C-alpha positions as CSV (number, residue, x, y, z in Angstrom):
1,M,-11.5,30.7,-37.6
2,E,-10.1,31.4,-34.1
3,L,-9.6,34.6,-32.2
4,R,-6.0,33.6,-31.7
5,Q,-5.4,33.6,-35.4
6,L,-6.8,37.1,-35.7
7,E,-4.6,38.3,-32.8
8,Y,-1.5,36.8,-34.4
9,F,-2.4,38.3,-37.8
10,V,-2.9,41.8,-36.4
11,A,0.4,41.6,-34.5
12,V,2.4,40.5,-37.6
13,A,0.7,43.3,-39.6
14,E,1.5,45.9,-37.1
15,E,5.1,44.8,-36.4
16,A,5.8,43.9,-40.1
17,S,7.7,40.9,-38.7
18,F,6.9,37.4,-37.5
19,T,9.8,37.6,-35.1
20,K,8.7,40.9,-33.5
21,A,5.1,39.7,-33.4
22,A,6.0,36.5,-31.6
23,A,8.1,38.5,-29.0
24,R,5.1,40.9,-28.5
25,L,2.7,38.0,-28.0
26,F,5.2,35.9,-25.9
27,V,4.8,32.9,-28.1
28,A,7.2,30.9,-30.4
29,Q,7.6,32.2,-33.9
30,P,6.7,28.9,-35.6
31,G,3.3,28.9,-33.8
32,V,2.5,32.4,-35.2
33,S,3.4,31.3,-38.7
34,T,1.4,28.1,-38.5
35,Q,-1.8,29.9,-37.2
36,I,-1.7,32.6,-39.9
37,R,-1.2,29.9,-42.6
38,R,-4.3,28.2,-41.3
39,L,-6.2,31.5,-41.3
40,E,-5.1,32.1,-44.9
41,S,-6.2,28.6,-45.9
42,E,-9.6,29.0,-44.3
43,L,-10.1,32.4,-46.1
44,G,-8.7,31.1,-49.4
45,Q,-6.4,34.2,-49.7
46,E,-2.9,35.1,-48.8
47,L,-3.0,38.0,-46.3
48,L,0.7,38.6,-46.0
49,D,3.5,39.1,-48.6
50,R,6.5,37.3,-47.2
51,T,8.9,37.8,-50.2
52,G,10.7,41.0,-49.0
53,R,12.9,41.8,-46.0
54,T,9.8,42.9,-44.1
55,V,6.4,41.4,-44.1
56,K,3.8,43.4,-46.0
57,L,0.0,43.2,-46.3
58,T,-1.5,41.9,-49.5
59,E,-4.6,43.7,-50.9
60,A,-6.7,41.1,-49.2
61,G,-4.7,41.5,-45.9
62,T,-5.3,45.2,-45.9
63,A,-9.1,44.6,-46.2
64,V,-9.1,42.0,-43.5
65,L,-6.9,43.9,-41.0
66,A,-9.6,46.5,-40.1
67,R,-12.2,43.8,-39.6
68,A,-9.9,41.7,-37.5
69,R,-9.2,44.7,-35.2
70,D,-12.9,45.3,-34.9
71,V,-13.5,41.7,-33.8
72,L,-10.7,41.8,-31.3
73,N,-11.8,45.1,-29.9
74,G,-15.4,43.8,-29.6
75,V,-14.3,40.8,-27.6
76,A,-12.1,43.0,-25.4
77,G,-15.1,45.2,-24.8
78,I,-17.3,42.2,-23.8
79,Q,-14.6,41.2,-21.2
80,L,-14.5,44.7,-19.9
81,V,-18.3,44.8,-19.4
82,I,-18.2,41.4,-17.5
83,D,-15.2,42.5,-15.3
84,E,-17.0,45.8,-14.5
85,F,-20.2,43.9,-13.7
86,T,-18.6,41.4,-11.4
87,G,-16.1,43.9,-9.8
88,L,-13.2,41.6,-10.6
89,V,-9.7,42.9,-11.1
90,R,-8.0,40.2,-13.1
91,G,-6.4,39.7,-16.5
92,R,-3.1,41.1,-17.8
93,V,-1.4,44.5,-17.8
94,T,1.6,45.0,-20.1
95,I,3.9,47.7,-18.8
96,G,6.8,49.3,-20.7
97,V,9.9,50.5,-19.0
98,V,12.7,52.6,-20.4
99,R,16.1,50.9,-20.4
100,A,17.6,53.5,-18.0
101,C,15.0,54.1,-15.3
102,A,16.5,56.2,-12.5
103,G,14.7,57.3,-9.4
104,L,12.4,54.2,-9.3
105,D,12.4,51.0,-7.3
106,L,10.6,49.0,-10.0
107,P,10.9,45.6,-8.3
108,T,9.2,46.8,-5.1
109,L,6.5,48.6,-7.1
110,L,5.6,45.4,-9.0
111,A,5.9,43.1,-6.0
112,D,3.5,45.3,-4.0
113,F,1.1,45.4,-6.9
114,H,1.1,41.6,-7.2
115,K,0.5,41.3,-3.5
116,E,-2.6,43.5,-3.7
117,Y,-3.8,42.1,-7.0
118,P,-2.6,38.5,-7.3
119,D,-5.0,37.6,-10.1
120,V,-3.5,40.2,-12.5
121,E,-0.6,39.0,-14.6
122,V,2.0,41.7,-15.3
123,T,4.2,41.6,-18.4
124,L,7.2,43.9,-18.8
125,A,8.5,45.3,-22.1
126,E,11.8,47.2,-22.2
127,D,12.5,49.8,-25.0
128,N,13.4,53.3,-25.7
129,S,11.1,56.1,-24.6
130,D,9.8,57.1,-28.0
131,R,8.7,53.6,-28.9
132,L,7.2,53.0,-25.5
133,I,5.1,56.2,-25.9
134,E,4.0,55.1,-29.4
135,N,2.9,51.8,-28.0
136,V,0.9,53.4,-25.2
137,Q,-0.8,55.7,-27.7
138,S,-1.7,52.7,-29.9
139,G,-2.9,50.6,-26.9
140,Q,-0.2,47.9,-27.3
141,L,1.0,48.8,-23.8
142,N,-1.3,49.6,-20.9
143,A,1.2,52.0,-19.3
144,A,4.9,52.8,-19.4
145,L,7.6,54.4,-17.4
146,V,9.4,56.7,-19.7
147,A,11.9,59.6,-20.0
148,L,10.6,62.8,-21.5
149,T,11.7,66.1,-23.0
150,A,9.9,69.3,-22.1
151,T,7.3,68.5,-24.7
152,T,4.3,66.4,-23.6
153,P,3.4,63.7,-26.1
154,P,-0.2,63.8,-27.4
155,G,-2.7,61.1,-26.5
156,V,-1.3,60.1,-23.1
157,D,-1.8,61.2,-19.5
158,L,1.3,61.6,-17.4
159,H,2.4,61.4,-13.8
160,V,5.8,63.0,-13.7
161,F,7.8,61.8,-10.7
162,V,11.3,63.1,-11.6
163,D,12.2,66.5,-13.0
164,E,15.8,67.5,-12.6
165,P,18.4,69.5,-14.4
166,L,20.7,67.9,-16.9
167,V,24.4,69.0,-16.8
168,I,27.3,68.7,-19.1
169,A,29.8,66.4,-17.4
170,V,33.5,66.5,-18.4
171,S,36.8,65.1,-17.0
172,P,38.9,67.4,-14.8
173,S,41.4,67.7,-17.7
174,D,38.8,68.8,-20.3
175,Q,39.0,72.3,-21.6
176,L,35.6,73.1,-20.1
177,A,36.5,71.8,-16.6
178,G,36.2,74.4,-13.8
179,R,33.5,76.5,-15.5
180,S,30.2,76.6,-13.6
181,A,27.8,77.4,-16.5
182,V,28.0,77.3,-20.2
183,S,25.8,77.7,-23.3
184,I,24.9,74.6,-25.3
185,D,27.0,76.1,-28.1
186,V,30.2,74.9,-26.4
187,L,29.3,71.4,-27.6
188,R,29.5,72.5,-31.3
189,D,32.1,70.3,-33.1
190,R,32.9,68.4,-29.9
191,R,32.9,64.6,-29.8
192,L,30.1,63.7,-27.4
193,I,29.0,60.7,-25.4
194,S,25.3,60.2,-25.3
195,L,22.4,57.7,-24.9
196,P,20.9,56.4,-28.2
197,R,18.2,58.2,-30.2
198,G,14.8,57.5,-28.8
199,T,15.8,58.2,-25.2
200,G,14.7,61.2,-23.2
201,M,18.2,62.6,-22.5
202,R,19.2,62.2,-26.1
203,A,16.1,64.0,-27.2
204,C,16.9,66.9,-24.8
205,L,20.4,67.1,-26.2
206,D,19.2,67.0,-29.8
207,E,16.5,69.7,-29.3
208,A,18.8,72.1,-27.5
209,C,21.5,71.7,-30.2
210,S,18.9,72.2,-32.9
211,V,17.7,75.4,-31.4
212,A,21.4,76.6,-31.3
213,G,21.7,75.8,-35.0
214,F,23.8,72.7,-35.1
215,D,23.6,68.9,-34.9
216,P,25.5,67.2,-32.1
217,Y,28.4,65.0,-33.1
218,V,27.9,61.9,-31.0
219,A,31.0,59.7,-31.1
220,F,29.9,57.2,-28.5
221,E,26.4,55.8,-27.9
222,V,25.7,53.7,-24.8
223,S,22.4,52.7,-23.2
224,D,23.5,53.1,-19.5
225,P,23.9,56.6,-18.0
226,V,26.5,55.2,-15.5
227,V,28.6,54.1,-18.4
228,L,28.3,57.6,-19.9
229,A,29.7,59.0,-16.7
230,E,32.6,56.5,-16.7
231,L,33.5,57.3,-20.3
232,A,33.4,61.1,-19.6
233,M,35.6,60.6,-16.6
234,R,38.2,59.0,-18.9
235,N,38.2,62.1,-21.0
236,L,36.5,60.6,-24.0
237,G,34.3,63.6,-24.4
238,P,31.5,65.6,-22.7
239,A,28.4,63.7,-21.7
240,V,24.9,65.0,-20.8
241,L,23.9,63.5,-17.4
242,P,21.3,64.0,-14.7
243,A,22.7,66.4,-12.1
244,S,22.2,63.8,-9.3
245,L,24.3,61.2,-11.2
246,A,27.1,63.7,-12.0
247,A,27.2,64.6,-8.3
248,E,28.1,61.1,-7.4
249,Y,31.4,61.6,-9.3
250,R,32.4,64.7,-7.5
251,G,36.2,65.2,-8.0
252,K,36.2,62.8,-10.9
253,L,33.8,64.8,-13.1
254,S,33.2,68.5,-13.6
255,A,29.5,69.3,-13.9
256,L,28.5,72.4,-15.9
257,T,25.0,73.7,-15.8
258,V,23.5,74.9,-19.1
259,D,22.5,78.6,-19.4
260,P,18.8,79.3,-19.6
261,P,16.6,77.8,-20.6
262,G,18.8,74.9,-19.5
263,L,18.2,71.2,-19.9
264,H,15.8,69.2,-17.8
265,G,15.2,65.4,-17.8
266,R,11.8,64.1,-16.7
267,M,10.6,60.6,-15.8
268,A,6.9,59.8,-15.9
269,L,4.3,57.1,-15.8
270,A,2.3,57.4,-19.0
271,W,-1.0,55.8,-19.9
272,R,-3.5,56.2,-22.7
273,A,-5.6,59.3,-22.3
274,Q,-8.6,58.0,-24.2
275,G,-10.1,54.7,-25.2
276,P,-11.2,51.7,-23.1
277,S,-9.1,50.6,-20.2
278,S,-9.5,47.4,-18.2
279,P,-10.0,47.3,-14.4
280,A,-6.5,45.8,-14.2
281,T,-5.0,48.7,-16.0
282,R,-6.8,51.3,-13.9
283,A,-5.7,49.4,-10.8
284,F,-2.1,49.4,-11.9
285,V,-2.1,53.1,-12.8
286,A,-3.6,54.0,-9.4
287,H,-1.2,51.8,-7.6
288,A,1.8,53.2,-9.4
289,R,0.8,56.8,-9.0
290,L,0.5,56.2,-5.2
291,A,3.8,54.4,-5.0
292,L,5.6,57.1,-7.0
293,G,4.4,59.8,-4.7
294,P,2.9,63.2,-5.6
295,S,3.6,64.4,-9.2
296,V,6.2,67.1,-9.7
297,E,3.3,69.5,-10.5
298,D,1.5,68.7,-7.3
299,R,4.7,69.1,-5.2
300,G,5.1,72.6,-6.8
301,N,1.5,73.6,-6.0
302,A,1.9,72.4,-2.4
303,T,4.9,74.8,-1.9
304,E,3.1,77.9,-3.3
């Protein structure tokens, strides 16, 4: 039995998919399947039920999963002890990044980190904010750059580096154009343009509409805020955008602020609040926090 086989088995169990597990592990899918078959052969039991659309654990697989995690966590703990003892900063950090990450020069941040810590391998994973946060909470990601609502997710620490108002952007010919401020209720029964579910701005929109007693009717979903602005400019419906982005379309879009409590979009670096963390993870978090500048909270305290 090899550690690699246990690692592959845990990944497939957690992802319920050989394809997703292979992508997570950055290996070819046939290799994952082969190693798990060998593990099952050694144990004399099938661990995974492959007959359905998703992969499920067998009864034996459920029993083995907890032990496999214990073994892998134990090995990781040994490596942490050795790294702490020797003072080395090496290994790998896996960083998640939201698909639309405004206000951040990610290439420079990563390049500067690599220059300072050349022995640390950095892997990027792109996804929606809700899944990135879940993966940070579970330890699958060491840290992530995410978009947030006003609610702080549990189990993570945050360094919020962007906090700005969100506005309702419409074309100059829209019935709302020319108004400076509106309530969220003006979006009731309107065909809206929005980012997909799982993104920070979409969560802000959904929460505000829910408080007002209705579900937003999203007619167009796109993953790029710039495309949202372009579609709104062509009178395909109102879009919720960061105020700074809407300002770039002055004369082409009419930006309406939302009456109190308003809408706010936040960008943050998130990392696991509890549990073991490697020297490489701690180094990346420290480097990123310095590169991103003071948190929004610290800036506010400095002006008081």
